[in-house]
N, C-alpha and C positions, 0 to 999 in steps of 0.2 A: 333399644334397653335390654341384656337380659339383667331378669330381676325373680331371686327364686323368693317366696314366703315361706317365714321361719314361724311355727303355730304360735299364737299372742300377738301376733302383728295387727297393729292399727292402721287407721287411713293417716296418714301424716300431716296431710292437710286439717284432721282434726286436732293436730296438737300446735298446745306452744313452740315456738320452734326450740329445740336443739342448737345453740347458735356454733356451736364447737362440734366436728368429727374429731372420731380417730377410727382410720381407714384400713384395713391388714388385708394384703397382698395372702392367698394360700400356701400353693407347692412352692417349699422352702422359706416360709416365713413364717406360718402359725405350726406347721408340719416339717418334717427333716424328709426332706427325700420330694417323691414322686407319687401322688395319690394314685395315679393313672398305673403306677407298676403296680401296686397290687392288685387291680383290674384285673390285670393280666395277667399273671402268675398267677390266678387265680385261676383264667378259664384255658391256661395248659397244664391245671392241673388235672383241670376237666375234662381235660382232652376236648374242647371246644373248637381251638387254634391247630391247626395242620402245621404242616412244615410251608406251605406256602404261603400261609398266613406272617408265621415266624420269619421267615425270610425278606418279606414284604416290609413288616418290621422296621426288623434289623435294618434293611436299608435305605428305611424312612431318619431314621434314627442316625445314622451316618452321613445321610445327606445334607442333615441342621449342623451337625455337627464341625459338616464344611464349610458352611453357610449358604449351599447349595439352594436353601430352600429356607423361610422364615418358619418363625415357630406356629404363626397363624394354618399356612399348609401341611404341618405337621400335629398340626388338631385337626385340620377337617379331614385327613390320612385317617387320623383316627375314630374321628366320628364314621366315617364310614362303614368301618367296620361292625358297628354294633346296627348295621340297617340291618330292618325285616326282626331283632330283640325287642318284644314287649316293654316300653316303660314301666308298668308295676315288677315284673323279673326285674327289672334293675334296680330300680328304689328296693328293692328286696337285698340283693348282693351289696349296695354300697351300705347297708342298717346291718350286716354280716360282719362285714367287713372294716368295717370303723370299731364293731367289739371286738374283733380279733387282731387286727393290726389299724386301723388308724389314730383311734384312741394314746393308745402307745407314743403315736409319732409326734403327739404334739407338744408344744414347749413348755417347759414348765414355767421357763419364763416368758410366754406369751400369755399363760393361766394368768400372772401375776399384772402383766401390763393389763388385760382385758378388764383386769376386777376393778384396775386402780382409775379406769378412764369412767367405768363404770360410773363406780364411787363419789369422781367431777362432778357426775351428771354428760361427761361428752355420749351423744350417740355413737355406737360401737357398729362399722360395715364392715364388710366380706367383699372386696373388688376380685375375681379373678377368671381367668380362662377356660375353669372346667368347669365341668358340668353339673348342673341340681345336685345324681344323686354321689355325687366325689365331694360333696364341700355338704349338703344339707344336715347331718346329723352331729359333725363334727362343728359344724354355728351352734346347731340346739344348746350340744354339751357345752358351750360357752357362755352360752343365755345370749347372741348375738345375733337381733332378731333379722336385720338388712343382710339381706348376702346379694351381692350384682355380680351376677356370673354369664354362663353360655347357653342359651337356652336349645333343647333341640326339636327337629320338627318331631309331629310326632302325628298320626293321620290313624284314627280306632284303634287307639293304643297301640302302634307302633309307631318304632321310629325311622323314620326314613332314611337316612343317614345323612343328614344336612343339619345345619343351623334357624333357629328360628330367630333371626337379625343376624348383627355383627359377632363376632369371632371375640371372647370381651381381652384381645391383647393388644400392648401399646398404646398408639394413640387411642383407637377404639374405649380401651378401658377407661384412658381420661373422658372422654368425651361421656361415658355413660358416669361416670362419679359427679363430671360437672352437669347434668343435667340430675343425676339425683339430687346433689347437693343445691341447685333452682329452686328444685322440688318441694323437699324437704324447710328450705329453710336455711340452712348449713354455710358461716362464712370459712370457705374454706384457707382462705386470709389467718383463721382460728387457730387451722385444723391438723390433724396428723395425719401421716400419711407411711409406713410400714411393708417396706419391702424387698425381694434379695436379689431382680432380674432387671438384667441392663435395660428391660424395655419399658421396662419403669420411670425413665430418667425424663421422660413430659408429664406423670403425675407428680414425682418427688419436685416438678419445678411453681406447679398447682397451687401447694398450701405452700403455711406461712413457719411448719415442722416439717422436715422431712429427714425421717430415720430408714438412714439404710440399715437394712438387717440384714446377716448374714448377705455380705454383698457377695455376686457375682463379677471379677476383672474390669467389665465398660461400667459398671456403678462404680465401685470403688473407683474409681481415677476420678469419674466426675465428683462423686464425692469429697474427695481428697480437694481439686483446685476448687469448689465452693464451702468447702470449709463445713460440711450437713457432718455430722456428731456418726460416724461406724460402730453400730454396737454387734455381737458376734454372742451365736448362745450355743453349747457344745452337751448339752445335756442327753440329744437325741443325736439318732445319727452312727455311722460308723465310727467307735473309738479311734482314738490316736492308736500309734506304737507303743506308744509311752504307758497309755495304759494298757494295753497286752502285757507289756513288759510287768509294769507290777501287778499283775494281776497274776500273773505265773507266778512270779520273787515268795505274793501271798501265801498261793500252794502249794511251794517247795517250801517255802520256811514249817509248813505243818506238819513234816517227819522228822527232823530234831526236834521241836516243839512237845511232839504228844512224847520220841526217847529217852526224854528229860523229865515227863509230865509221869514216864514209868520207872524210872530209876530214883523216883521222889518215894514214890509209894511203895517201894522194892525195899530203899534206906531208911525210911521213917514208919514204914505201915498206915501212913494217915491216909486214906481217900479225898478225904474234904480237901486237904491242905491238896495232893496231888490234881486233883480237879479243879478248884483255883486258881493253884497256878497256869494247868491248861486258857482254861476259859479267860483270864488276865490279858496271858502273854499270847495269844491268835487274836483276838480283837485288838489288844495293841496295834500288834503287826499289819494287823491287817488294816485299819483306817489309817494307818501312819504310810503306811505305801500307798495307800488310794488317796492319801492326802482328804484327806476329814476330818474336818473342823465340827467340835461339838457346842452349839450354843445356846445352854442350858438354863432356864429360871425354877428355880422354886428347887433347885437339889440338895436340900435339905428335909424333904420329905421323902428320898431312897434311902435316908437313914433314921428317921424319925419315931420308926413301928417294923422291928423285922421278930421275926419270918411275917413275910406276908405274900401276898398275890399280885403278884404285877403284872399289870393287865397295859396291852397299846393296841394302837390303830396297823394295822396290816396293809401295809402296799407293796413292798418286795422283799426280798431276800434279806435285803441289807438291815431293814430297824430290827432285827433279832440280834444281829451282832451290834450294831449301837445298842438296843436295853440290854444285853450281855455286859455291854463295855460299862456302861452307869451302874446297876444293880452289883457288878465285879467279886461278889463271892457268895460261896455259898448258899446254891443256891441252883434247882432244878427247871426241866421246861417240857413244855405239854405240843409236842408234837403230829403234825398227819402220818399215818402211817406209814404213807410213801417215800418218807424220806428214811426208814427202818435199813433199808436198802441201797441208800447214798453212804459210802464207804467215810465222810467225814462224820457223820450223824454216826452211824454204827458204832467207828469208834470210841467217839463222845461220849459214849452211855456206858463203856465199860470203867468210865471213871465220876460222871454224873448220873443222876437220873431224869432219861427220859420216860415219860408218858406218850407210846404212838401209839392214837388214839384214830379206827377205822368209825371215817365218819357217816360211812353208810349203815355201820348197823351201831345205833345207841345204846344197847343194853353191852353189851361188847364196850361201848365208850365208854359208861359208866364202871364199867370193873377195870381195865385199864388206870382210871384215876382213883382207884383207891390207895394203891402203895404210894402215890404221891402227893395224897391226905393225906396218910400216915406222918411223912416225913416231914410235912409242916410242922408235927407235932412235937418233932426232934429238931426243930431251927432249923429246918432249912425253907425258905423261899422256892417260890415255883413262879416262873415265867409263864405266860398263857395269853395265846391273840386271839379276846372272846368272838372277833368274827369268823373264825374258822379257817378263813384261809383267805390270799392277798385279794384287795376291791380294787377295779376299779376305780379312778373317777377322782373327785376330790370329796367326799364326802363318808358318811363313817355308817358300816354295814348294822343288819340287826347281830345282834351279842346273844352268844350261845350261852347254856348256865350254869355248865361244869363251869367254871372259873369261879362264881359266886355262891355256889355249893360247895365247893374243896373249904374255901373262907370259911364259909358256916358252919360246917361242918370241925375244922378245925380252931374255931373262934379268933381269926389272924383277920386284920383289918385287909382290905381291897386296894393299889396304891395304881389311879391310872396316870399312865406316857403319853402324852401327845405330844405326837408327831408331825410336824407343818409339814414339810417339804422336801423328806426324802426321792419325791421325784428327781431331786435336783439334782443327786447325784447315780440315777439310773433307775431306765423305764422297770416295769412292775416285771418284768421277763428275762432282766439284764439278766448279764451274768458277769461283768468287767464293771467295777465300781468308776468313779470318776470325779475330780477333783470337786471339792465344794464344803459347802458351812451349813449342817443340819438345823434346824433349829425345835427343841425340843421343849416342852413345858411338863412338870413330875407335879402334878397334882396334891391336895393334902392326905394321905388315907383317910379310906371310908369303912368304918365300923360299923359291923357286921353282929352285932353283940344282939340286936333287937331284932335282926332279920324273920321273918316266917314263910312258909312256905307257897304261903297265901297271898304275901304280899311282893312276894318275888321278883312277880314282871315289872310288877310299878318302879319295883327299888332298884331292878336294870335298867328298868328305859329311863331312870333319873340319872343314874352313871352315867349311863350312853348319852344323854344330855347334856354333860358336862364336857364329854368334848365335844359333840358342835357350838356348845359358847366355848369355850377354846380356842376352836378356831376361827371362829366367825370375831373372837375380842382376843386378836393375842395379846399375850400379859408383858410388858418392857420388860427390856432382857436386865438384869442383875450379874450373871456371874456366869462367862464364857471354860468351858471346859474344850480341852485340846484331848487330843485320843492318850498323848501319854501320860496325860493326870491320875493318877490316884490316890481314893483315899486310906487312909493307913489306920 
């Protein structure tokens, strides 16, 4: 049985048996698509694959699609292509591709399922035909200790192009899980299995709780006949045509909205009202067309202390739109210098103050924040992502001091806005919004009147800990806010 160890694993025989397991397939189930494609693209990019290699791969894929070879043969041919490569090199490549590509492909819904099974005390396992360097870092990201995968034969640190033991596909995977369960004291009749592939029907029949997840046609037919509940995740992978259409409509709508804001400013001479119209309308249209709803707790804190510095945890380009929709009016923002060249941001800066900050030049960044700080004294709130950039994963990055220095100088409070699941509507680097509900918790304003530079690091750490604690213990929802809702 192939088994890759993740850090921190203990000998199962020393544990009190965890009688129920939650077993997850990898490609197509935990992540959207196939991890091996990221490795192939990297080899093509680095010109490690010549025309002959690419042709062989294309032929193998075509034969597999036509049913002339099964996936075991396809995997075996793929392993042969790694012959002569050092294992340490592939491990390093796997870590790099996880950071740049694979982390973004993890379904947020799977993250939630893994967390729920861990909360219930279940033993969480990944069972896959993939190689260790494909799956190891994803398992570590999800906190999964037990990985059953296809082991590679290695001699003197170099891959031979063959597997060590069976390729864990189909019945071989089912047998590997059966052996693991026997060794770990797991009762499969009480256990769960999540998978998408037709070849996993055998393992689905072994467990008491089969969960066909994004099932392919063969598995879907069996699931329908057996009455197994089917679940589909759509937050990763290629968006559907309707998502692209809604995104295009949202972008196109910006033109008449900007024209309307220009007309309002020309007729009234009031720049602030024009800015409020612009931001309120654009965010309402964007979230409305994207079919995104907001479930908000603590909404009253958005209005209890104005002006304020509103801060939030930054995960994607969509969370800034969400915060703008919540704050609604009379605000400016701090953004990275690179966004100054983006037409939408450049145009918006004609109506509202956007402090474009060069993160590589701390002195210039401080100078850029001075006009924004003065605006706080004029009743204009500021939106700032204190992490400074989009952060991967579910944790909270380190907070920079700029937002808090602004609040101290202007003597206004800081209002934390905690966003829990913006990943559900789009990955960190995605530009297309998907339908979904995003959870938001607005925390009570943090007064900074008695803060000093001497205790600033400790104070900021305390605010950051509020984000960590809120994500760990989410407050019960009290108020639901749809994109069209507007406070008067």
